[in-house]
N, C-alpha and C positions, 0 to 999 in steps of 0.2 A: 277469579277465582280457581281455585284448585280444585280437581277431583278429589274423594276420599281417599283411593289407592295412592295418589300422586301426592297427597300430604301425609298421610301414613308412613308411606316408606320414605319420604325424606325427614320424616320426624325421627324415624328409628336410625337414620344415618347420621343425623345430627346430634342426637343425644349421646349417641356412642363416641362420635368425634369429640365433643364438649367434656366428656367424662375420661377420655383418655389423657395420661399425663401429660403437660405442656407448660409453657411459660405462662399464658393466662392463669391456669390452674394454681402456678405457684406463686405466682405475686398476689393472687387474692387471698390464699393461705397466710404468706407471708405478711400481708396488712392485717388482716384478722388476728393472728396470734399478737403481732406487735401492738397493734392499736387497737382492739378491741372489737367485740361484736358489731356495733352499729356503723363504726369505720369500714370493715371488712365488709359487709352489707355493700355499703355506698361506694366502694372502690369496685366491688364485682358487679354492680348495676352499671357503673360507669364504664368497664369494660365490655360490657354486653351491648350497651346501647351506643357503643363505637362500631359496631357491626353495622350500625344503618348508613353510615358513612360507605361503607364498603356495597354495600347493598345497592347505592344510588350511583356510585362508580361502575358497577358490574351492569346497571340496568341500561346505564346510559353510553356505554361502551368506552368509558374513558380508561378503564383498567386495563382493557387490550394496548392502548396506547403506551400505558406506562410499563407493560410487560416486553414491550417491542424497544423501549427504550432504554437501553443499559445505564445510560447517564443519568434519566430519571428514576430509573428504580434505585440506582446508586446513591443518590441523593437523598431520596426519601429513606432508605435503609441507614444511612449513616445519620440523619436527623432523627429518626427513632431509636439508635442504639444511645445518641448523645441524651436525649430526653431521659430513657431508663437510668443511664450513669448520673443525671444530675440527681434524679429522684432516688438513687441509692447515696450518694453522697450527702446527700441531706437527712438521710435515714442514720448513716453513720455518725454524723455530727450531734445527733439527738443525744439528750441526756436521759430518755427514757420516759415512762408513764407518770413518775414520780417528779413533777417538775419543783425546782425551786422557787421560793417567793420572788416575784418581779420578773421570772423569766417568761417569755411569750410561751403560751400554752400550744401544745401539738397542733397538726392541722387538723381541721374539723372535718366532720363527714362529707360537708359539700365540697370543700376543698379537694379531697381526695375523689369524689366524685367524679370531678371535673379533670381530676388527674389521670384516674381510669379510663376515662372516656378519650381523652387525647392521645394517651400511650398506645391502644388500641387504634384509634383512627388513622394514626399516622405509621402502622406497620405494615410494609410493603408485603410482607407475607401472607399476612391477613387478606391483603389486595390480591395478590394470585391464588390464592386458597380459594376465594369466593370467585374469581374468575372462571376456575378450574371445576369446582365444586356445584355452585348452583345451575349453570346450563346442563348438566347432565340428567338433571330433572324435569326440564323442560319438555311438554309435550308438542311437538311441531303442529299437529293436528289441530290443536285447539287455536292456533295463530295467538298473535301478540305476546311475543316471548318477554319483552321487557315489563310487561305487567306478571306474568308469571314468576320473573326472576324478582320483582319485587315482594310478592306474596314469600315466596322462599325465603328470601332474606328475612322479611319479618317475623316468619315462624322461627328461623333460626335465631335471631334477637332474643325472642321472648323465652324459650327454651333454655338459653345461654343465661339469660336475666334470672330465670327461677333457681337454676342450677347453682350459678355463681353466688347467688344470694344466701340459698342453703350453705354453700361452703363458708362463705364469711360468718355466716350465723353460729356454725359449729367450731370453726376455728376462733371464733371470737370467745366462746366459751372457754376454749382451751387457754386462750391467753388470760382470761380472767383466774383461771386456777394458777396459771404459772407466776402470775404478776402479785401472788400474795409472797412470793419468795425476795426478799431485798436483793434489790439491785437488777433483779430478773428484767425489769421492763427495760434497762438500758441495753442488756445482752440481746433482747427480742428484736430491738431495734438493729443493731449491729448484724444479726441474722437476716433481716428483713433487707438492710442494705446492702448487704454481702449479693443477697439474691438478685436484688434489683442490678448492680453492677456488673455481675455475672452474665446475666441477659442481656443486657447493653453492649457488652464487649462481644458476646456470642452473635449478637444481630449483624453487628458492623463488619467483623471477620468472617461471616458465612457466607459461602459462594452462591 
């Protein structure tokens, strides 16, 4: 377990980092506006729970191996970027919220949850972030650093789930208002798709 000082100090830092503008915020906002409140919340929760994967990697030391291997890092970075681009292309090809009869409906909240989960879980930048961020709050005198990292990662995941859920909730409300305009749904999908493609390309080319 964490001490009160350790917990609240980490929680404050984690909230500030989560609230700062970044790829995850943009993706949750894009999905919430384009797909609605429930899907925005689902995608945000998926992104947040993807942090559990990075917590496990940090706790068992695999993140250090990935960080030390340019080949492994590059492979994971490219895989994550291509996945985001694939998501973006799907959104760009969408016909919007108002689907024609007989057309397969938009992705469900469950599908978007797993997409958010996978998008975060394979992001190498998050791997490196957790590797460098979590150990800074480990108290060496308490011993068992791996368990401390596990609790810190769980704390980060919970606060991210709350904040991303709220972002998805309010962005979905914005999307409901915008969707009253004819063809707005299609253009919202285009915007979301462009965000995903841009983030994917940025991840691939980033040093």
